[in-house]
C-alpha positions in Angstrom: 0.0 0.0 0.0 2.8 2.4 0.9 4.5 1.9 -2.5 1.2 2.4 -4.3 0.5 5.6 -2.5 4.0 7.0 -2.8 4.3 6.2 -6.4 0.9 7.4 -7.3 1.1 10.6 -5.2 4.6 11.5 -6.3 4.1 10.4 -9.8 1.1 12.7 -10.1 3.2 15.7 -8.9 6.1 14.9 -11.3 3.7 14.5 -14.2 1.9 17.8 -13.5 5.2 19.6 -12.9 6.5 18.4 -16.3 3.3 19.7 -17.9 3.5 23.0 -16.1 7.2 23.4 -17.0 6.6 22.7 -20.7 3.7 25.1 -20.8 5.7 27.8 -19.1 8.7 27.2 -21.4 6.4 27.7 -24.4 5.0 31.0 -23.0 8.5 32.2 -22.0 9.8 31.6 -25.5 7.0 33.8 -26.9 4.9 30.9 -28.2 1.8 31.8 -26.3 -0.6 30.4 -28.9 1.1 27.0 -28.9 1.1 27.0 -25.1 -2.6 27.8 -25.0 -3.3 25.0 -27.6 -1.1 22.6 -25.6 -2.8 23.4 -22.3 -6.3 23.3 -23.9 -5.7 20.0 -25.7 -4.2 18.4 -22.7 -7.2 19.2 -20.5 -9.8 18.3 -23.1 -8.1 15.0 -24.0 -7.6 14.2 -20.3 -11.3 14.7 -19.5 -12.3 12.7 -22.6 -10.0 9.9 -21.5 -11.7 9.8 -18.1 -15.1 9.7 -19.7 -14.2 6.9 -22.0 -12.6 4.9 -19.2 -15.7 5.3 -17.0 -18.0 4.2 -19.9 -15.9 1.1 -20.6 -15.8 0.1 -16.9 -19.6 -0.1 -16.7 
């Protein structure tokens, strides 16, 4: 249980920090449109993936 919680908890933070760093790097380099598209697409695809997963698990 400890391994599961530590891996899942820390893994979530490292995944999100990578996403945030990539988004910030795009904005910092002046590529605001690409950053906005990246952030928007990531959120939409993530929500759709959850929806599909919930539908398949019924």
